[in-house]
C-alpha positions in Angstrom: 78.9 90.7 138.5 82.8 90.3 138.4 84.6 92.6 139.6 87.0 94.3 136.6 90.4 93.8 137.1 93.4 96.7 137.9 95.4 95.1 135.3 95.4 92.2 133.1 98.8 90.2 132.0 98.8 89.9 128.0 100.6 86.9 127.0 100.7 85.6 123.4 102.8 82.5 122.7 103.1 79.9 119.7 105.8 77.0 120.4 107.6 78.5 123.2 107.2 75.0 124.8 110.6 75.5 127.1 109.6 79.4 128.1 106.2 79.4 128.7 106.2 78.6 132.5 108.7 80.5 133.3 106.7 83.8 131.2 103.6 82.5 133.4 105.4 81.8 137.1 107.0 85.4 136.6 103.7 87.1 136.3 102.2 84.8 139.1 104.8 85.6 141.2 104.2 89.7 141.6 103.3 91.4 144.8 100.3 93.3 143.9 97.0 94.7 146.3 94.7 94.7 143.7 93.2 92.3 141.4 94.3 91.2 138.0 93.9 88.5 135.6 96.3 86.4 133.0 95.1 86.3 129.7 97.0 83.9 127.5 97.2 83.8 123.7 98.1 80.1 122.3 98.5 80.3 118.2 97.7 77.0 117.7 101.1 75.4 119.3 102.4 72.2 118.3 105.0 71.7 120.6 103.3 71.2 124.1 102.9 74.3 124.3 99.1 74.6 124.7 99.3 71.4 127.0 101.1 73.7 129.8 99.1 76.5 129.6 96.0 74.8 130.0 97.7 73.0 133.1 98.3 76.4 134.4 94.7 77.9 133.5 93.1 74.8 135.5 95.2 75.8 138.7 94.8 79.0 138.9 90.7 79.5 137.5 90.3 82.7 139.1 93.9 84.2 137.8 93.8 82.4 133.9 92.0 82.8 131.5 93.1 81.7 128.0 92.3 82.6 124.3 93.1 79.6 122.3 93.6 79.5 118.6 91.4 76.6 116.3 94.0 76.8 113.7 96.9 79.0 112.2 94.9 81.8 110.7 96.3 83.3 107.3 97.7 87.0 106.7 100.2 88.4 109.4 101.3 85.6 111.6 100.5 85.8 115.0 98.0 88.7 114.2 94.7 87.6 114.8 96.1 85.8 118.2 97.6 89.1 119.4 94.4 91.2 118.7 91.6 88.8 120.0 93.9 88.3 122.8 93.7 91.7 123.4 90.6 92.3 123.0 90.0 89.8 126.1 91.7 91.6 128.5 89.5 93.4 131.0 91.6 95.5 132.8 92.1 98.8 133.2 95.7 98.4 132.5 97.4 96.3 130.6 101.0 94.7 130.7 102.5 92.6 128.2 104.7 89.7 128.4 105.8 87.8 125.4 105.6 84.2 125.9 109.6 83.9 126.0 110.3 86.6 127.9 109.9 86.7 131.7 110.0 89.6 134.3 112.5 89.6 137.1 111.1 91.8 139.5 108.3 90.8 141.9 107.1 94.4 142.1 107.1 95.4 138.5 103.2 95.5 137.9 102.4 97.5 141.2 105.1 99.8 140.9 104.1 100.7 136.7 100.1 100.9 138.2 101.4 103.5 141.3 103.6 105.6 138.3 100.7 105.8 135.9 97.7 106.9 138.5 100.5 109.2 139.5 100.7 110.6 136.3 97.4 111.0 134.9 98.5 112.2 131.7 100.7 109.7 130.8 99.3 107.0 128.9 102.2 103.8 129.4 105.2 103.0 131.3 108.4 101.2 130.6 111.5 100.1 131.8 114.4 98.9 130.3 115.5 94.8 129.9 118.7 92.7 130.4 118.8 90.5 127.4 119.4 86.6 127.7 120.7 83.9 124.9 119.6 80.3 124.5 122.1 79.4 126.8 120.6 81.4 129.5 123.8 84.0 129.8 123.2 87.8 129.9 126.1 89.2 128.2 128.2 91.5 131.4 124.5 93.0 131.9 123.8 93.8 128.1 120.6 95.7 127.7 117.8 96.0 125.5 118.8 100.0 125.4 122.6 99.0 124.6 121.2 97.9 121.4 118.7 100.7 120.6 119.4 103.0 117.5 118.1 105.8 118.5 119.6 107.7 121.5 116.9 109.1 123.4 119.2 110.8 125.5 118.3 109.1 128.6 114.7 111.1 128.9 112.3 109.4 131.4 109.4 110.7 128.8 108.8 109.7 125.0 106.7 110.5 122.8 105.2 110.1 119.3 107.8 111.6 117.3 109.9 108.8 119.6 108.0 105.9 118.3 107.7 106.5 115.2 111.4 106.6 114.7 112.0 103.7 116.7 110.8 101.9 119.8 112.9 102.7 122.5 111.5 100.0 124.8 111.1 96.3 124.4 107.4 95.1 124.2 107.4 92.7 127.2 108.4 96.2 130.0 105.5 97.9 128.8 102.1 98.9 130.7 99.3 101.2 129.1 96.1 102.2 130.0 93.9 100.1 127.8 91.4 102.8 126.8 94.6 103.8 124.8 94.9 100.6 122.4 91.7 100.6 121.0 89.9 100.0 118.8 92.7 98.8 116.4 92.6 101.0 112.8 92.3 99.2 109.6 96.5 99.8 108.8 97.0 97.8 112.5 96.3 94.1 110.6 98.8 94.5 107.8 101.8 95.9 109.9 104.4 93.4 110.2 105.7 95.2 113.6 103.0 94.3 115.7 104.4 95.8 119.2 105.6 99.0 117.1 102.3 99.7 115.8 100.7 99.5 119.3 103.1 101.4 120.9 102.0 104.5 118.1 98.7 103.9 118.7 98.9 104.1 122.2 101.2 107.3 121.6 98.7 109.2 120.3 97.0 109.8 123.8 100.0 111.2 125.7 103.4 110.4 126.6 105.4 106.6 128.1 107.8 107.0 131.2 110.4 105.2 130.3 112.9 103.7 132.9 116.2 102.3 133.4 115.8 100.1 135.6 116.1 96.7 134.5 112.8 94.7 135.2 112.5 92.2 133.0 114.7 89.5 131.0 114.7 89.5 126.8 115.4 86.5 125.1 116.7 86.5 121.7 117.3 83.6 119.8 119.1 82.1 116.9 122.2 80.8 116.0 125.9 82.7 115.1 126.3 86.6 114.4 127.9 84.6 111.0 125.0 82.5 110.3 123.2 85.6 110.1 125.1 87.6 108.1 124.8 84.7 105.9 121.4 84.3 105.7 119.0 85.2 103.2 116.3 86.2 105.4 118.5 89.3 106.3 117.3 91.2 103.5 113.7 90.1 104.3 114.0 91.1 107.8 114.8 95.0 106.7 111.8 95.3 104.2 109.7 94.0 107.0 111.2 97.0 109.4 111.0 99.6 106.5 107.2 98.6 105.7 106.5 99.1 109.3 108.1 102.5 109.6 106.1 103.3 106.6 102.9 102.1 107.2 103.0 104.0 110.8 104.5 107.5 109.4 102.2 107.5 107.2 99.0 106.7 109.5 100.4 109.6 112.0 102.4 112.0 110.4 103.5 113.5 107.4 106.5 115.8 108.9 107.9 112.4 110.3 107.8 110.5 107.2 109.6 113.4 105.1 112.2 114.1 108.2 113.3 111.1 109.2 112.6 108.7 106.8 116.5 108.7 106.1 117.3 107.7 109.5 115.2 104.5 109.3 116.2 103.4 106.0 120.0 104.1 106.8 119.6 101.7 109.5 118.0 99.4 107.6 120.2 99.5 104.5 123.4 99.4 106.8 122.0 96.1 108.3 121.3 94.7 105.0 125.0 95.5 103.6 126.7 93.8 106.9 127.4 90.6 105.5 129.9 87.6 105.4 132.2 89.9 103.4 132.1 92.9 105.6 132.2 90.9 108.8 135.8 92.0 109.5 135.4 95.4 108.5 132.5 95.2 111.0 134.4 94.5 113.5 137.6 96.7 113.2 134.6 99.6 113.1 133.2 97.8 116.1 136.7 98.2 118.1 137.7 101.7 117.2 134.2 103.2 117.8 133.5 102.0 121.5 134.8 102.3 124.8 137.4 99.6 126.6 134.8 98.3 128.4 132.7 98.2 125.7 135.3 96.3 123.7 135.6 93.3 125.9 132.2 92.5 124.9 133.1 92.4 121.0 133.9 88.7 120.8 130.9 87.6 122.7 128.9 90.0 120.1 130.4 88.4 117.7 128.7 84.7 118.6 125.5 86.5 119.4 122.5 86.9 116.9 121.4 90.1 115.3 123.3 92.0 118.4 126.6 93.5 116.0 124.7 95.6 113.0 122.5 97.4 115.7 125.5 98.2 117.8 127.5 99.6 114.9 124.5 101.8 114.1 123.9 103.2 117.3 127.6 104.1 117.7 128.1 105.5 114.1 124.9 107.8 114.8 126.3 108.8 118.2 129.4 109.5 117.0 128.2 111.8 113.8 125.9 113.2 116.4 129.2 114.6 118.5 131.0 115.5 115.7 128.1 117.8 114.4 127.9 119.3 117.8 
């Protein structure tokens, strides 16, 4: 009878041939004194990703287990792969790692296990992440927390109320007690934002610890900010966001839905409104509201996908909050 691992590292991937090896290597590089496993779910990749994960599994048969999809199922893309890979994890704790991200701290897993064991009332632990772009740059240390629309005030703990409004951490930074993410409710199979839904499901059972240290890298893909702003899919992405919020709010709390819907809806509609006609205005607002240090990032931000609208939304919200005080 095999020993139950302390930690399961869950990696899901699809057509990430150029990044998946770095993700797996960063998991294998963890310094731990407990049993761990790496469970990799491949969603029927066609670009060579599957062959890469199979070669890693052959080299590390006692550590890596594979969950290989035989086809791309119907429904929300990647959902069957994610759920079945989650169900395959045997660890007391589950650490999530997207196939295009990677961990930079070899002590990450040991540190988070220590945190959770020292705080039995806490269900999960997360940290900040550096943002990397397709060219490998990290834009002067830009972090995931810099883009968060909801300001959690640097509080080390966040609860269900915070997570319903806006996830305060990125998926690949999260470790959770496995007992808190199963069995999954019926609505989960249909929610567009799988990670957001999973955070909320876990947060029913207790708070999360969120540290300011950046122990991983989160990759952002895509073309220039201008290309994104004129992309017709931007509106669809914001409808996707609002649908996810509605599903989570309805599942957990009527109070959250009535008290905070406007905040989330405003964020999505702001993103939708920022198109090529408003790019100049957006840049002016950004330059006026941000500090001199942040203004130095302006040119770089314009060339980055998906960042400008998020930073403007975050800044406007904090500005309004300070005026209200």
